[in-house]
N, C-alpha and C positions, 0 to 999 in steps of 0.2 A: 537196768530197764527190765520191765516185765515182757512178756511174749507179744502182746499187742502193740506195744511201743516200738518193738524190734521189727515187727512186720510192717509197722506204717513207715519207718525208716527205710526198709528194703524198697518198699513200693516207690517212695518218693526218689530214693536213689536210682531205682530201674529207670523211671520215667525221665529223669535228668540225663542220665549216662546213656541210655539206650538212644535217646534222641540225638545225642552228640556223635555215637558211633555210626548210626544210619545215614546221618546227613552231613557230618563233616569229616569224619574218619575213615569212611567205607573205602574210598579209592586210595587215600593216603596209604592206610595200612596195607592194602593189597600190593601196592606197587613198592613199598619199603621192604616188605618180608615175602618176596616171590619164593617160590620152593627151590631150595639149595641143591637138590639132587636131581638125577635123571633115572627115570625107571623104563625098562624095557616095554614096548608096546606090542609090537607085531613084526611079522617079516613080509616084505612086499618085493615085487619086481624090481629090478634096477631101472630108474629113469635117467635121462640124459640131464646132467647137473648135479647128480647125487655124489656126495663125498665117498670117494671109493674106500675110505678107511671104515666106513660103516658096511662093506660088503660081508655078508654071512658066508663064509667059505664052505661050510658043511652042507647048508641047504643048496648052494650054487652047484656043488658037486653032485649032489643028489639029482637035481633037475637038469644038470648040464646048461643051466641059464642063469645068469647074475640075479641075485636077491640080496637086498639090503635090510638090516636092522632098523627098525624106526624106535625112538625113543621119545618119551614125553615128560615134561617137567614135573616133579612131584609136587603137588599142591599143598596136600595135607601137611600142616605143621604142628608141632607141639610148642606151647606158650607156657612158660613157667613164671610165676609171680612170687618172689622171694620178698616178703614183707617184715620190716623190723618193727617188733611189738615190745621193745625194751621200754624202760620208764621214761627215756628221754622222748619218746615218740609222743607223749601227751602234752608236751610243751607247745604253746602257741600264745601269741599275745596281740594277734590282730584278727583277721576273718575266722580263723579255725585253727587247730592244732595240726601237728605233723601227721598225727595218725588218721584224721579226718581227710587230711589232703591225700594221703596214700590209698585210702579207701576209695575215694572218687576216682583216681587213676587207675587203679586195678579194675574197678567196674567198667571204665570205659574201654580199657584194653581187652578185658573178658568180652564183652559184647562185640568188639571190633573183631575179635577173634573167631566167635561163633558164627558170625555173619560170613566169614570167610571159610566157614566148615573146619576150623581148627579145633585141637583139643586145649584145654586149659588146667593147669595145675597150680597149686599155692604151697608155699612153705613159710609157715610164720616162725620167726626166730627171735631169740633175745641173746643170753650168752650160751644158747644152745638150741636146737630145734624144738620148738614148742608143739607143732602140729604139721602134719604133712597130708595134703590132699591130692592124691594122684590124678593126673591129666585125664579128661573125660570130655565129650561133647555134650552139646544140648543146652537149651535154656534153664531147665530145672537144675542141672548142675551149676550154672553160673549164679542162680538166685540162691542156692545152697552156699556158695563161696561168698557173695555179697552179704548174707546173714551171719556167716562166720567172721567177715571182717569187721562187722559192726559190733557183734556180741562177745568176741573172743576175749577172754581175760587171761593173761600169762601168768606163769607161776614165778618167773625169774624176773629180774630187773635190769641186768647188765646187758652188754652187746657183745657177741663175738662172730664176726662175719667170718673169719677163717674157718672156724670149725663148721659152720653152716655150708660153705661151699665145699668142704670136703664130703659133707654128709650127702650133698646134691650130686656130686661128682661119682659117688658109689652108688647112689639110688636110680640116677638117670644114665643109661648108656646111650639112648638114642639121642641124636642131635636136636637141640631145643633152642628157642629163642627165650632168653632169660631176662627179665626186668628185675634188677635187685635195687629195693627202694629203702633208703636209709638215710640217717644224718651222717652215717659214717663215723660217729664217735665211738671208735674202737681202736684195738691194737692193730698191728700190721697184717695185712691179708694178701700181700703181693704174690707169694708164691702160689697160695691156692687160687687167686684169680688168674695166674698165668695158666695153669692146668685146666680150669673152667673154660678159659677163653679159646683154649685150642680145641676143645670138644664141642662147644656151644657158641651161639650168636650172643655175646652178654652185652646188655646195655645197663648201666648204672644210673639211677635217678636220685640225685642228692637233693633232699629236702631239708630247707632251713627256715628258721624264723629270722625276722629283722633284728630282735633281740639277742641272736646269735652273733650278729656282726656288730651291733653297735650298743654301747652301754649308756642307758639315759642317766642324765645328770640330775640325781635325786638325792644327793648326800650319802651319808653313811647307811649302807644296807647290808643284809645277811643274805648272802648268796648260799644256795643249797643244790648240791649234786644229786640230781633225782635217782641216779643208778647205784651211787656208793654210799649216799647219806651224808657224805661229808659237808660241813658247813664252814663258811668263813666270812669275816666281816670285810667290807670293802668301801673305799670312799669312792663312790661313783661320780663324784665332781672333780676328782683329780684328773687332769689333762693327761698325765703320763699314764695313769691307770686307764684310762680311755684308750689311748693309742695302743697300749701294750694288748687290750682286750681285742680290739680290731685287727692288730698284727696276727695275733693267735689265730683268728678266723681265717684270714686271707692264707696264712701257712697251711692250715687245715685243708682249705679247698685246693690248693696248689698241689698238696700231697695227693689227695683223691684223683685230681686231672692226671699227675703224672703216673700214678698207680694204673689207672684204666689205660692210658696211652701205651704203656710200657708192655701191657698184656695183649694190645690190639683190639682193646673193647672200647665203647663208646659211653660218654657221661653227659647226662642231662642235669642242670642246676635249676631248681624251681623254689621260689620263696613262698610261704604260706598264704601270704596275701595277694599274690600274683595270679594272673589268669594262666592257668596249665594249658588252656586249649592253644594258646598261641606258641607255647613251648613245644607242645607235641607236634603240632602242625609243622613247625620249623625243622623238627628232628625229622620226621617223615620225608619232608621235601628233601632235606639236605642227603638223605640216604639215596 
């Protein structure tokens, strides 16, 4: 795409996703991700009903009168969007491919975050970290992120979530809300996810296509692994082949669910031809 086409797509996506974040997700996002910490605000005189555990004994001793510490919820949050840009992310057979779905989700979450005065950062990853955009505030920063989501071209084809999580754990010391978006077609990442979930509020977003789940009955076809280049002839009309194909998908989904559950993180599954608005709303409300 040339620059003009990229800017047109950025504008169209901004109008769509900003409207959703303003009118649908603003309240849900705020409620789902309240500040996790408490920061010191001020010291005031003790009032009847105050918790005695909040008494500031140093100030009390100085003025010979009880004073208490007042804390307020830390509202500013940091949202990190970890986006799978491996070769399998361009797969899609219905409304859109996985990459386009992730781009829209990122835009909605990013606008919801800045409406809440939060910082937003992005990590593009394949079988390694392709690009890291540090968290910042502001509309111009979000539009830059959206432009990168639309136009970014990865250098590698594979997927390695484990190494990406390790990079993130080393790069981000401050607790963040992390949306990890992928089809999760990768090796084991359990240990890295366990560490990340202890430090951050981790949310997995599993993006899949209907054809990841069901093999169409169209006879003998050649299937190509987008990430490894491996090719194999398959009789798609064979009932046993179809059952095995579906079974493998369900096993993969169950592995993802178990991995996130073990680490104390959450997982959302969204199909490329589904309405992601309902999925996000349900997630926000359940939190």
